[in-house]
N, C-alpha and C positions, 0 to 999 in steps of 0.2 A: 448600395442597396441594403446591406445589413444595418447601417446607421439609420436609414429611413425606417426600416422595420422596427428597430429598437425604440426610435422616437415615437412612432405612432402607437406602439404597444404600451409604452410608458404613459402616454396621454390617456389612452383607453383605461388603463389600470387606475390612473389618478382620478379620472372622472367617476369611475366605478366605485372607488373607495370613498370619494367625497360624497357620493350619493348615499352609500351605505351609512357613512358617518352622520349625515343629515337625518336619514331615516331612523337610525338607531335611537336617537334621543327624542323623537316625536312621541312615542308612547309614554315616556316617563317624565317629560317636561312639566305637564300639569301637576303631577304628584310631587315633583321636586319643589315647584313654586309654592304649593300648599303647605308642604312640610317646613320649608325654610321660612316662609313668610307667615305661617300660622293663619292662613286665610282659607276661605271656602272656594268651591269650584268656580262660582260666577266671577269672583274677583280674580282668580287665577287666569280665567279666559281673557278678561280685560287686559291684565298685565301681559299675557302672552301675545295679544294682538299688538300692543304697543312695541313689544320686543321685535315682532316680525316687521313692523314698519321701520323701526330703527335699523334693523339689519339691512333692509332694502335700501335705505338712504346711504348707509355706510358703503354698501357695494356699489351704489351709483357713483359715489365720489372716488372710490378706490380703483375701480376698473380702468379708467383712462390713465391713472398714475402708473399702475403696474404694466399696462400695455406699452406706455411710452418708455418706462424703464427697460422693458425687454427689447425695445428697438435700439436703445442706447448701449446696453451692457450684455445683451444676449438673453435668450429664453431660459437657459439652464440655471444661472444663479438666481434670477428673479423668481422662477417657478419653485425651485427647491427651497428658497428662503421663505416664501409664502406658505408652502406646505409645512415647513418646520414650525412656523409661528402658529399655524392652525393646530398642530399637535399639542403645543403648549397651551393654546387657548382651551382645547377640550379638557386638558388637565386642570386648568384653572376652574372650569365649570364643575369638574368632579369634586373639587374640595371647597367650593364657595359656600359660605354659610350665611350670607345676607343677600337680600333681593337686589340691592344696588350692584353688588359684585357680579351676580348672575346677569344682570342687565348689561353691564360693561362687557362681560364675556360674550354675550350674544352679539353685541355691536362689533366686537373684534372678529367674531365668526363671519359676519357680513363683509368686513373689510378684507380679511385674508381670503375670503371666498372669491374675491376679484381675480384670483389666480386663473380663473377661467379664460381671461383675455390672453395672457402669454401662452397658455396651453393651446388655445385655438390657433394662435399665431404660429406655434411650432408645427401644428398639423398643416397649416397653409404653406410653411417653408418646405416641407418634405413631400408635398403632393402636387400633382399637376392641376391646372385649372379645370380640366375635364373630369378629374377624379375627386375634386374637393367635396362636392355635394354628397357623393357616396361615402367618403371618409367621415364627413360631419355626421352622416347618418349612423355610422358605426359608433361614433362618440355619443350621439343621443341615445342609441340603443344601450350602451354601457351605463349611461345615467339611469335609463328606465329599468334595467335589470337590477342595478344597485338600489334603486328606490323601492323596488318590490321586496328585495331581500332585507333591506335595512329595518323597516318597521317590524317585520316578523322576528328578526333576530333581537331587536331592541325589546320587544315584548317578552321574549324568553329570558333575556338578561335582567330585565326589570324585576323578575321574580326574586332576584338576589338583592334588590334594593334599587332606588331611583338613581343612584350614582354609578352603578355598574356599567351601563351603556356608555357613559362619558369616558370612563377608563378604557373601554374597548375601542371607542372612536379615536382616542389619543394614541393608543398603541398601533392601530392600523395606519394612522397618518404618519407616525414615526417610521414604521416599517416601509412605507411607501417612499419616504425621503431616502432611506438607506438604499432601497432598490434603485431610485433615480441616480444616486451618487455612483452606483456601479454601472448601470446600463444606459443612462440617458446622455447622449452626446449633445454638444451645442449645435443647433440647427441654423443659426444666423451667422453667416460669415462676416468677418470684420469689415469688408468693403461695402456691405449692405447696411451697416449701422449708421446712426446719425446721433448728433448731440442731443442730450436730454434738454427739454425746454418746458419750464413750468407753465408757460402761456398756452402750450398745447396739451398739458397733462391735467386738464380740469374739464368738467363737463361743457362749459361754454367755449373754452379754447379749442376743444376737440371738434367743435362744429366747423371751424375753419378748414380742417382737413376734409370733413364731410362735404363741405361746399365746393371743394376743389375738383371733385370728380362728378361727372354727370350722373344724376340719379341716386347718388349715395344718400342724400338727405331723404329721398323718397323711400329707399329700401329701409332706412332706419325708422321712418314713420310706419311703414307696413309692419315692421318687427314689433314696434310698440303696440299697435292696434291688435296684432295677432297675440301678443303676450297677454294683453288684457282679456281677450276672448277666451284663450285656452286655459286661463287660470280658473275658469268656472269649475273645472274638475277637482283640482286639489283644494280649492277654497270652500266649495259648497256641497261636494258629492255626498259626504257622510250625512249631512243634514237633509239633503234632498232625498236620499235613499230611504230615510226614516219617514219623512213627511209625505212623499209621493208614493212609495212602494211598501212601506211598513216593514223594511228589512231589519233583521237582527244584526248585532255587531259582527257575528261570524259571516253572515252573508255579505256585509259591507266589505270585510277584509277579503273575501273570495273575489268580489267584483273588482277591487283595486288590484289584486294580483293578476286577474284576467286582463284588465286594461294595460297593466305594465307589460305583460307578456305579449299582448297583441301589438303594442307600439314597438317593442323591441324586435319582434319578428318582422314587422313591416319595414322597419328601418334597415334591418340586415338584408332582407331579400327583395324588397320592392323599391325602396327609394332610389338606389343607384340605377336600377333598370329604368325607372320612370324618367329620371333626369337625362339619362343617355338617350332615350327615345324622344322625349318631348322638349328637352332643354330646361334649365333651372326656372325660368320665368313661367313657362307653361305648366311645369310640374307643380310649382307653388300655387298656380291658379286652380289646377285640378284639386289639390289638397284643400284649398280654401272653400271651393264650391261644395265639396263633400262634407267639410267640417260644418258649414252653415246648415246643410241638411241634417247633420247629426244633432246640432244644437236645437233645431226646431223639433226633431223627433223626441229628444229627451224632455223637451218642455211639455209634451202632451202624452207620453207613454203612461200606461196605467198598470201593466202587468210585468212580472219578472222576466218572462220569456221575451217580451218586446225590448226590455232594457238590454238584455244580453245580445239580442239580434242586432240592436243599434250599434254595438261595438264595432261592427264592420265599418261604420263611418269613421270611427276613431283610428282604425288602421290606416286609411288613406290620408287622413289629415296629417300623418307623420311626415308627409312630403314637404310640408310648409317650411318649418324652421331650418332644416339642413339646406334647402334650396336658397332661402334668404341669406343664410350665412355665406354660402358660396357666392351669391350675387354681390355681397359686400366685399368679399375677398377679391373678386375680379376687378373691382373698382379701386383697389389699392396697388401701390407699387411695392416691390420687395422690401424697400426701406421703411414702409409705413404699415406693414401687416399687423404688428403689435398694436399700433395706435388704432387701426381700423377695427380690430377685434375688441379693443377697449370700447369703441363706439357701440359695437353690438351688445356688449355686456351692459353698457350704460342704457341702451334702449330697452333691454330686458328689465333693467332696474326700474326705469320709469314705469313700465307696465306693471311691475310688481308693487309699486307704490299706489298706482291709480286703481288697479284691479280690485282690491278689497273694498275700496270706497264705492265703486259703482256696481259691484256684483252682490255683495252681501246685504246691502241696504234694501233693494227691491225684494229679495227673498224673505228678509225679516218682516217687511211690511205686509206682503201677500200671504204670510202664514200667521199673522197676528190677528187679534180679535177685531180690530178696527178696519180690516180690509173689506172692500166691497165684494170680493170673491176670493175663495181659498185657491191659491195658485202657486204651489211650490216651485214650478218650473219657470218662474219669472226671471231668474238669473240667466237661464239659457236663452231666453228671448233677447236679453241685453247682449249676451255673447254673440248671438246671430247678427245683431246690428253692428257690433264692432267688427265682426268677421266680414260683413258686407262692405264696410268702409275700407278695410284692408284690401279687399279685392279690387275696389274701384281705384285706389291709389296705385296698386301694383300694376294694373293694366295701362296706366299712364306713363310708366317708367320707360326711359329709352334703353335700347339694347346696347351692350358694349361687347368689344372683342376681348378675348383672353389677354392678360398681361403677363 
């Protein structure tokens, strides 16, 4: 029991620190790009967008590799090695003095960020099928809290210079590695391991495992569609809040903090209860239905009080991803948990690649001078469509028994 608690706690801390590290650098990355590249803000935004896409692609390819490596050699060495490399990568970004070097550093951030797969596999190793959705909800809550604290802390450190948050992120990642070396036990017993196979450790090869279990491909498709839909908040919220509601930067920051706290509280106190009462499939269904209502609401709200009231929809949509992750885990054997969690990370990566292409374009068009009507909420309409598609696919999935 103690080993289980230490493993789950380490994963929670890892995800929390990863989220803080990611959020730390968000406020200062534009300034760093402008300073190093001697470019203006518009060019920095373009370069930052390409960096984000490159990160998503790197994570897409690294996730199944790290997941398969953890199935072969155990969760502990793979996870700790990835976290150690991430600490070095942040240090590289802190001292980089050319744009190509910063670009390489961000690509490496995406690759080592694939450690999410062995981390989730470790959670699956030490939790029962009935408790996995609840545990995944705690993990998502840790990410949400870290994502709220990260930008705030990064903004304060940024007053010391655009490189200070990178040093802080590197130090936090290194401390987490030391913490893991002390308290994190191996969660995958030798008899449950399997030989590493490059044919399975790539996005296309991983599909063979996904096809082996009924409904696994379907769950992955739902996860992709949901990822695209839910990205409307991090991708467009700041622009939407200005265009639709006329908010100041301070109000935008307050709203993001409120969203993060709402999601975290929901995942801690509601997700586990909802899954226990309704089951993973139906809990995800409830979350998707409520999320679609929230997307439609945000497409048409005009007042600040309406926007904050609509955050109630965001609270219940937090049922979706933990339930889907648990559904994937149920369809895996003990020997393939790492690989299957790699598939989930890969699905999220595909969504992260597609999301910016389908969400930001409509918003840009409907807030430009050539649009037939001024409609900043266009991206939320697109998200509602993808959410509805996810709901349709989800309801067609076969039920499975716990493994």
